N, C-alpha and C positions, 0 to 999 in steps of 0.2 A: 533516672529512667523509671525506677520503681514508683516515684511520686507521680509521674505522667500516667503510668498504668492505673494508679489509684483514681486519678481524675477521670480517666476514660471509663472505668467500671462504674464510677459514681454517676457521671453525667449520661452515660449510654449503657444502661444495665442490660439491654438486649443484644449488645455486640457479641459476635461469636469469637471463638478462639483464634481462627485464622486471620480475621480482620484486625483483631487486637494486636496480634504479633506483627502484622503488616504495618499498622500505624506506628507501633513502637520502633520498628526498623527504619521507617522513613524519618521519624523524629531524631533517632540516634545518628543516622548517616548525615543528616543535614544540620546537626546541632551547631557546628562551627560556621555554617554558611548563612543561616537565617539572620537577616538584619533587623527585621521587624515582624509584627504580628501578621501583616498582610502576606508576607512570604510563607509563613507557616500555614495560613489559610489556603494559599494557592496549592500547597503540597498535599494537604489532607482534608480540605474543606468539603470537596465533592463526596468523599467516602463518608464523612460524618453526617452529611445531609441524607445519604441513603440509609444510614443506620437509624436515624431519628427524623421522621417527617415532621414531628411536632415542633422542633426547635427552629427558630427563625435564623436568617443569615447573620443578624447582629449577635444572637446568642452564640452561634458557632464561632464568630470572630472573637468574642470575649474569651471563649474557652481557648482559642488559639493563642491569645495574649497570655493566658495563664501558663500554657505550655512554654512560651518563650521565656517567661519569668523563671520557670523551673529549670530550663536549659541554660539560661544566661542570667543568673541572679544579679550579676554585677551591673548589667546594662539595663535590665527592666524590659518591659514590653512596649514602650512608646517608640515612636519613629525617630525620636531625637536621641536615641541611644542612652537614655537615663539622665541626660543633662537637664538641670533645672532652668527654666526660662526666667529671666530677670526683667521686671517691668521698670523702665526708667521714669523718673519723676519729671525730667525736663530734657529738651533737645541737647545733644552733644555736638559741640563745635570741634570737629576733628583737627582743623588747622591750628586752632589755639592750643589744643591739647598737645599736639606735636611740638609746638614752639616751647611750651612750658616744660616739656620733658627734656629739653636740651640742657637745663640746669637742674635736673631732678636728682634726687638722692641716688647714689650708686646701687643701693639695695633694691631699688624699684626696677623690675624687669618688664619691659613692655615692647610691643611691636613698633611703638612710636619713638623709641630711643634712636637718636641719630647715629651715635657712635656705638657700633655693635662689636661684640667679641668675634674675632675671626673664626673661632672654633664653632660658632653657630652657623657659619656659611654652608650652603648646600654643596656636597660633594657630587659632582656630575656622574661619576661612576656608580656611586651608591644610589643615586636617583634612577639611573638606568636599570640597576638590579631590582630596585623597589617596583619600578614600572613593569618589569618583566614578571615579577612575582604577582603583581596585581592582575596582569593579563592572564596568567596561568589560573589564578583563582576564579576569574570570570569564566574562562573556558571550562573549568572543572564544574562550576555551577550549572552552566548550560548543558554540559554532558549529563550531569546528574538528573536534570529536569527531563532530558529525553530518554535516559535509560532506566530511571526508577520506574518500576511497573506501577501503572495507575490502576485504580479499580476499573474493571471492565464496564464500559457503557454499552448496554445492550440496546440495539436498535429496535424500533417498533415496526410492526407490520402495518401496512396501509392497503386499502382496497378501494376500487372504483368500479362502477357498473353503468351500463346504459339501460334506462327504464323507459318503456314505451308510454306515450301519452295516454293510451287507453287504460293501462294498468294504474297510472297515476290518478286518472279521473275516477276509476272504480274504487281505489283506495280512499280517495278524498270523500266520496259519497257513501262509503261503507257498504257498497253493493257486491264486493268481491267475496263470495262465500266458498270458493274452491279450496279444497284441502291439499291440492297439488302445489308443489313449490318449484317455481321456475326462475332461475337466476341466469340471465342471458348477457353475453358479451361483457364479461367482467375481468378485471385485472387484480392481482394480489402481489404486493412487493414486500420484501423484508430488507429495509435499508436500500442499498443499491441493487440488490439481487431480485430479479423478476421471477416470481414463483409460478404465476399463472398469467396468461395473456390471451385476450379475446376468447376466454373459455365460456362454456355453457354447462349448466347443471340443472337437470330435471329430476326431482324426487316425487314420484307418483304416490299418492296416498295409499297407505297400507302395505307398501313394499318394504322389503328389508335389504338394505344396501351394505355390502362389504366394501370398504374403501382401502385400496392397496396401492403400493408404489414404493420406490426406494426411499431410504432414510434421507431426510434433509430436503425433500422436494416440496414440502408444505402441507402435508395432510392435517397435522395438528393445528397449524396456523389457520387453515380454512375452516375447521370446526369452530375455532375461536371467533373468526370473522362472522360466521353464521349466528352463533349464540349471542355475540355482542351487538348484533343488528348493524354491523358495519357494512354488511351486504343486506340489501332491503328484502325482507320477507313479509308477506301479508300480515297485517297487525293482529288479525283474529286467530292466527296459528300460535299455539303455545309451544315453547322450545325449552328443553332442559338438557344441559351439558354436564355430564358427570366428570369433573376434573379436580375438585377439591374435597378433602376429607371433612367430615362433620366436626364442628367445633365441640370439644368435650365440656360437658357441664353435668348438672345433677339430673337431667332428663333421662328417663329410662330408655333403653334401646327400642323397645316396642312403641313407646310414646313418641320417640323421635321419628319413627316411620309414620305413625298415625297422624301426626300434626301437619304433615304436608298436604293433607286433604282439608283445605281451609273451609270449603263449603260445608263439610260434615261438622267441623269444629264450631262454625258459626251457628249452625242449626241446633247443635247440642247446647250451646251457650244460651241461645234464645229460649230453648225448651226449659232450661233451668230457671231463667228469669221469669218466664210466664208462670211456671209452677209455684215459684216463690210468692208471686203476687196473688195467685188464687188461694194458696195456703194461708196467706196473711189476712184473708177475709174479703178480698175484692170479688164482687159478684157481677162485674160488667160482662155482658154477653160477648162483647168483642174479644175479650181475652180467651174465652173458650173456643171461639171460632178461629182465632189466630193460632192457638195451640194445635187445633185439628189440622190446620194448614201445614204447620211445622212437622207434625207426625206423618202427614202424607208425603212431604218432601223427603223425610228421612227414610220412609219405606221405599220411595222411588229410587233412591241412590243405594239402597241395601246397606244402610249404615250399620245395622246389627252384625253384618258379615265382615265388616272392615277389620276388626281385631284378628279374626281367624285368617283372613287373607294376608295381613301383615306378618302374622306368625309363620305362615307357610313360606313366604318369601325369605324371612330371616333364617328359618330352619334350613332351607335349601342352600343358603349362602354360608352355612356352618355355625349359626348361632343356636346353641341349645336353649331349652326353656329357662335354665338358670341364667344364661348370658343375656337373654332377652329382658330379664328383670333387673339388669345391672345398669348403673348410670353410665352415660356415654364417656365421661372423663376417665373411667377405669380401663378403657380399651386403648390399644396401641394404634399407631397411625394406619397400619394395614387393615385393622378391623374397622377403623372409622371410615376408611375408603369403602369397605364392604357395606357399611351403614348408608353411605351416600348412594351407592348403587341400589340398595334395597329401597330407599326413599324414592328414587327415580322410577323403579319398576312399579312401586305402589301407586305413584301419582298418575302414571299413564299420560304423559304429555302428547300433543299432536305430533311432535318430532322429538325423538330421543337420540341424543348424540353420545356415543360411547367411544372413549379413546383407550385402547388396549385394556379392556375390562378383565381379561384373564390374567394380567400381571399380578393381581392381588389375591388370586384364588388358587386353591389346591385342585387336584384333578377331580375330586368328588364334587366340589362346587362348580367346576367348569362343566362337567357333564349335566348337572342340574340346570345351569344357566342355558346351555345349548337346547335342552328340552323345553325350558320355559319360553325362550324367545321364538321358538318355532310357531307358537300360537300368538305372537305379539300382535295386537289389533291395529296399532297406528304405524306411522312411518318411522323406520329405524335407519340410522346411519352409523356404522361402527368401523373404526380403524382397528385392525387386528393383525398380528403376525402369526397367529396360531392357525396353521394350515387345516387342522382337523375342525376347528371352530368355523372357519370360513367355508369348509365343505358341508357343514351341517346347518348353519343359520341363514345365510343370505339367499334371497330370491334373485338378486342382481349383484354384479360386481362393477364398481367404478375404478378405473385404472388411471392414476395420475402419472403422466410422463410428458416430456417435451413441452411443458408449460400449458398442457391441456388435459381434459378429462374425457376418456372414452367409456361408454357404457356397454356392458355385456350381460346378456340374459343368463341366468343359472348361477350355480355356486362356483367356488374357486376352481375346482377340477374342470368344469365345463369351460370356464374362462381361459384356463391354461391351454386346453386343447384348441379352442377357437383362435386364440392369439397366435399359437404356434402355426396353425394352418394359414392364418392370415399373413404371417411373416413369410411363410413358404411361397404363397401365391404372389406376394409383393416382390419377393426375390426373383421368381420365375419371370414376372412381368418386366422387372428391371433388366434382367439379363437378355430377354427377348428384344426389348427396346434398344439396349446397348448394341446387340448384334446387328439389328436393323440399321442403326446409325453408322456403325463401322462399315457395313456393306455399302451403304450409299456413299460414305466418305472415300472408300476404296475406289468406287466407280469414278468419283470426281477427280481423285488424284491420278488415276490411270489415264483419263481422257481429257485432262484440263487443257492440254495444248494440241488437241486434235480438232482441226477446223470443222471436220464433218460432224463431230459430236458436240459442238459448242452449245447448241440450243438445249440438248439433253443435260449437259453439265450445268448450264445456268438454271434449268428447271429443278435439278436435284439440289443445287445450292439454296435456292429459294425455299424448297420444301424443308430442308434442314433448319433454316432460319425460323420457319413458322412453328416447328415442333416445340412443345413446352419444355422448360428446363428439366433435365433428367437428374433427379435426386436419388442418391443411393438409399437403400432401406435402412431406417434407423435401427441400430442394434444397441441395446443397453450394455454398458461395460460389465463384464462378468466380475463378480466379487471374488477376491481370492483371500484366503487365510492360510497361513503356513506356520506351523509350530516348529521350533528348532529341532535339529537332529541331536540325539543324546546317545551317550555311551551305554551299553547294556550293563545291568547289575544282576548278580546271581540272586535267585529267589530264596526265601521270601524277602520282599523289600519293605513290607509293612505288615505288622500283626497286632491285632487287638485281642487280648486274652481276658475273658471274664470281666470286661469293662462295665462299670456302672457309673451313673451320674445322678446327683440330686442337688437341688439348690438348698440354701440355708433354711428355707421354710419346710424342709423335709419332703418336698414334693419330688417323688422319684420320676425322672424323665425316662430312663431305661436301665436295665440291669442284665448282667450275664451276656454281654455282646461279644461274640467271637467272629472276627473278620480278618481275612487274609487277602493281601493284594500283591500283585507282581507288575512288571512293566508292560505285560500284555493285558492287564485287567481293564475292563470297561464296565464299571459298577455304577448302576443308576439307582438312586435312593428316592423313594416316593413315600407319600403318607400325608395325612391331614396337617393343616397348619397347627403348630404348637406341639406336634408329636415328637420333636427333637431332631429333625433333619440337620438344621444348621448347627445345633449343639454338637452333634456327632462329628461334623466337619471340623469344628473348632478344636475338638479333642484330637482328631487326626493331625491338625496343624500344630498342636501344642499350645494354642491360645488359651484353652481351658484344660485343667488337670482333672482326670477322672477321680471320683470319690472312692472308687474301688477298681481292682484289676490293673493290668499293665498294658502300655503301648510300646511296641518294639519296632522302631524305624531302623532301616539299614543305614550304616554309617555314611554311605555315599549318597543318601537320598536328599535331593533338592526339591522341595515342594514349591509349587506355584499356586497361589490362592486367589480366586476371583470371587468377589461378591458385589452386589449392587451398591453397597456402601462405599466400595472403592471408587465407583463412578462418581458418586456424590462428593467424595473427598478429594477429587482431582483439583489441582491449583487452577482456578478458572481465569486467572489474570495473565497467564503466559501462553505462548504458542505450543503446539503439539511437540515440535522439535525441542523447544526449551524445557518442556516437562520432562522428557527423557534425559536431556542434558543435566538437569538438576538432580535427577535420581541416580544417574550413572555417569558422573563427570569424567572428562579426560579422553573421550573418544572423538574421532572425526565426525563432522556434521553428516557426511555421506552415510555413516553407519546408522545414525539415528533415523535418517530418512528411509534407509533400506529396511530398518525394523518396522517403521510405520507402514511402509509399502507392503510388507508381508501381511498386513491386516487391512489392506484396502484404503489406507489413508495416504493418498498420493498427491503429487502436484502442489497447487496452492493450498489445498486442504491442510497439508502438514504445517503450513506457516500461519494458519488462522489461530486466533485466540480460542482457547478451549471453551470458554463461555458461549461462543457463537455457534458451536456445533450442535447438531441434533442429538437426541438421546442415544440413538444407535451408533452415531459416529463417536460419541464419548465412550461408549462401551468398547468399541474397537481400539481406541487409544489406550483404555485401561488394560485390555488384553495384551497390547503391544508392550506396555510398561511391565506387566507381569512376566512376560517371556524374555525381557531384556536380560534377566539373570540366568537364562538357559536352564529352567527347571526340568527335571526328568520325571516328575509326577505332578499332574494337574488336579487340583481340587476346585471344582467349579460349582458355585452356588447361584442358581437361576441366571445363567449367562445370557439367556435369550431375551430377557426383558428389554424392550425398545429396539431389538434388532428386526430388520425386515425379513421377509420370507427367504429371499435369495441369500442373505447373509447367514441365516440359520442353516440353510442347505450347505453353504460353504463351510460353516463351522463343523457340521456333521462329517463332511468329507475330510476336513483337516484332522479331526480327532481320529478318524479311521486310519489315516496315513501316519499319524504320530507314532513314534516308536517308544514312547514312555507310557506310564500308567495313567488312568483317568478314573476319578470318582466324581460323579455328577449328580447334583440335585436339580431336577427340572420338572415342570408340569407340561412341557411341550411334547405332546404325544408323538409327533413325527420324528423329532430329534431322538427321543428315547428308542423308538423302533429302529432308527438308523444305526445306532452305535451300541445298544445295550447287549452285553453278554451275561451279566448277572443283575437280577432285580432284587433290591432289598427294600423291605417295607418297614417304616417306623410306625409304631402304634401299640397301644395297650402295654406300655412300659417296657418294650423290647424292640429288637431289630431282627427280622427273620427274612430268609430267602423264600421266593415263591417259584415253584416249578411251573413251567408253562409260560413264563415271562409276562409281558405287559397285557397280552390278550386275557390271560387268566385273572390278572389284577383288575382289569376293567370290568369283567363279569362280576367279580366280588363286589366292587363299588356300586354297580348298577343294582345288584340284589339288595344291598344295604339301603340304597335310595328308595327303592320300591317299598321296602319294609317300613322305612321312616315316614313315608308319605301315605301309607295305606290307612 
């Protein structure tokens, strides 16, 4: 198996640890069953194709033959089981051979010998046993094929729409100059699941739309459909979707932002070329005239102000002057996502699509982005779970529900009020209609057999039949999150005394940290990215050891740790129930389902493969897995990423009801305000508490921003 692993690493250098382990397990479990290279290919070929798109089917099959040789060196990888084929020089006459064997030497053993040894005869009982064994082997092989977890095949989203002949003609002639985007009567599906049906979407030029709705309904999918032009958008409208981080190379951060303005880059290149020709002695008047034209265009687009504008955007997103001059390859994935956002803000496309932009930002950068987007000149469509962000940025809210999109004027707070009033009015109308129908039906039932009232009864029956179908008011299922009940512990349950931490390069993250927590603690930790928030949590968990000071946990303390990495590291190839079963074996299936149900993963959702879930649903599964061990103290690092607003609300309520302790790192202002009893700020090499809570911290951050941008 070690040899197989070496081949895997050599042929597929990009294979990750989980897939490597998975392929090795499949090879090991099927080693006795594989008859030829084709069977090895059937078992692992699909996974190997996903790992390396460059290798052809023949290449993969050859590698599968190598695996078979390593697993069964005696048989080899050919379908003949290693037997060498013999080419005959002339036809063989079997009848003559059989006749000649009648007088053959006794030493010759052949199937053509007429007189055979009785010991070579088939024992019928042994034959039955052999046949039974063969049948068991076949059944085992079929069972292995069905139960061995295959690599998840993720389905693709598809879209269709009805386009008017008028729009088609205008698009063909190039006469459509409207900056409004109208997508009418369109459908979006993901595999067999219909996400949107006969939906309409109008994005008016210059408006800022907040896009909200429950996890898994298709918000991110719709953004991808629009950016990928799978839904037709007028061709003259430029679209930019911020979803992938910038590729790291030697380009400086500031240059990475400036290079998205291709018009400016082309003009500067042309200016350099013309100046080079003039300096070389060329005196053609056309060159001077062309250079003047280039200068005019550079002046028109304010090219000289571009570096300052790019620097302001980068600074607002947390890049210091020193960081702006660093190559992009030196930044982590989170900072490269910030670079991608900076490039989008700098380029100002006609339609900017942002999917959870606050996930990668600290509170300081979120406040800056809120202020910056309030003056955004073109159309903006943003998916966000941050309630405060949605109250600040959008001019309109798009609500995705029941396979359609409703538009509301105003920010999220106004949308929430309007929707609540709308539901109340619909409920009153439904109840009034129901009461009217019941009253009419009562009359019909009372006088159905009264000859004098026959005409009235028939009239009432016809009236009921003509009434439209009465549908109850749609009500979204309320998200529930419930943390386990825990036994009390005598305080203090956790103490950090004079704790300090620094990495091997002598960079001090913090020093002299004194923190005490009990089961009634609700500690929220804030601070800029890189200030040491996650490092502090890892010290609390015992994942990192402090370089100074002591951590004193209570002997009965059971910590539950949640981070976004835990979501990424879930086994994507199994169902939600199987995930808990693998982590905590030996319990009834009902218990696993009950645990998932405590975090809103109910019904068929609990039986779905983890890879098919939305980001928010995976987060809830990760929370359910964390709480399966019944921790009495929760350490939560950015738990709101990918959760929808309703789920964040449910999370806040669940934390408040939980009778264990909580330390939380979050940038979600609403959640912090819901649960926070103590606010700790990481920064300047220490961790300190702030009197006045989050309101005071926000004022400090706003003053710092004003000073930085002054």
